C-alpha positions as CSV (number, residue, x, y, z in Angstrom):
1,M,-0.5,-13.7,3.3
2,I,-0.3,-13.7,-0.4
3,G,-3.7,-14.6,-1.9
4,N,-5.8,-13.2,1.0
5,V,-6.7,-9.9,-0.7
6,W,-5.1,-7.7,-3.3
7,E,-2.8,-5.3,-1.4
8,W,-3.0,-1.5,-2.1
9,T,0.4,0.2,-2.6
10,M,1.4,3.9,-2.8
11,D,2.8,3.4,-6.3
12,H,1.1,5.0,-9.3
13,F,0.6,2.4,-12.0
14,H,3.0,2.2,-15.0
15,D,2.9,-0.3,-17.8
16,T,6.7,-1.1,-17.3
17,Y,9.4,-0.6,-14.7
18,N,11.3,1.8,-17.0
19,K,12.5,4.8,-14.9
20,A,11.2,3.2,-11.7
21,P,13.1,4.2,-8.4
22,D,15.8,1.7,-7.7
23,D,16.0,2.4,-3.9
24,G,12.7,0.7,-2.9
25,C,10.7,3.9,-2.6
26,A,7.2,4.2,-3.9
27,W,6.9,5.3,-7.5
28,I,4.7,8.4,-7.1
29,D,4.0,10.7,-10.0
30,T,3.9,14.2,-8.4
31,D,2.0,15.5,-11.5
32,A,-0.7,12.8,-11.4
33,D,-4.3,13.4,-10.5
34,E,-5.3,12.3,-7.0
35,G,-7.7,9.7,-8.5
36,S,-5.2,8.1,-10.9
37,A,-4.6,4.4,-10.9
38,R,-2.5,2.8,-8.2
39,V,-0.8,-0.6,-8.1
40,I,-2.4,-3.5,-6.3
41,R,-0.3,-6.7,-5.7
42,G,-0.5,-10.3,-4.6
43,G,-3.8,-11.7,-5.9
44,A,-6.9,-12.5,-3.8
45,F,-8.5,-15.6,-2.4
46,Y,-10.6,-16.5,-5.4
47,Y,-8.0,-15.8,-8.2
48,S,-5.9,-18.4,-9.9
49,A,-2.6,-19.6,-8.2
50,E,-0.7,-17.7,-11.0
51,D,-2.1,-14.4,-9.6
52,C,-1.4,-15.3,-5.9
53,R,2.3,-14.2,-5.8
54,S,4.0,-10.9,-4.8
55,A,5.1,-10.2,-8.4
56,S,1.5,-10.3,-9.6
57,R,0.3,-6.7,-10.0
58,S,-2.5,-4.8,-11.6
59,D,-3.9,-1.3,-11.6
60,F,-7.0,-0.1,-9.7
61,L,-8.6,3.3,-9.2
62,P,-8.5,4.5,-5.5
63,S,-12.2,5.6,-5.8
64,V,-13.4,2.0,-6.3
65,R,-14.0,-0.3,-3.3
66,D,-14.0,-4.1,-3.5
67,P,-14.1,-6.8,-0.8
68,D,-10.9,-8.4,-2.2
69,L,-8.8,-5.2,-1.8
70,G,-7.0,-4.3,1.4
71,F,-3.8,-3.2,3.2
72,R,-1.0,-5.1,4.8
73,L,-0.3,-3.8,8.3
74,V,3.3,-4.2,9.6
75,L,4.7,-3.7,13.0
76,L,8.5,-3.3,12.9
77,P,10.6,-4.5,15.9
78,G,11.5,-1.6,18.1
79,R,8.6,0.5,16.8
80,Q,6.1,-0.4,19.6
81,D,6.6,3.1,21.1
82,K,5.4,4.7,17.9
83,G,2.1,2.7,18.2
84,R,1.5,4.1,21.7
85,Q,2.1,7.6,20.3
86,A,-0.4,6.9,17.5
87,R,-3.1,5.9,19.9
88,Q,-2.5,9.1,21.9
89,G,-2.6,11.5,18.9
90,T,0.0,11.9,16.1
91,A,2.9,9.7,15.3
92,P,5.2,9.5,12.3
93,P,4.8,6.1,10.5
94,A,7.8,4.3,8.9
95,G,7.6,6.6,5.8
96,G,8.1,9.7,8.0
97,Q,4.7,11.4,7.3
98,A,2.6,12.3,10.3
99,V,-0.7,10.6,10.6
100,S,-3.4,12.1,12.8
101,V,-5.4,9.6,14.9
102,P,-8.5,10.9,16.6
103,K,-8.4,10.7,20.4
104,K,-11.0,8.6,22.2
């Protein structure tokens, strides 16, 4: 799906990867303001081919909305039961934080 929309990530933006976590976790600055720049990845449908790759990244403020920004949704094998829980109320996503879903 690279090149569909820029993908939001949880990572706070840094100019380099110096001091980045090496375990695959999001690079979150606990002392950063809530509205500080986050990393977007992957390019969007009307950008050059050079930008449409997973290594392509940029910074964007979470308060700004744009039609070429989005999220990548993932369903992991064996996690279907978590989806049922989410539809019924609260379920922990892969990251372990509880997400509240309004009941219909």
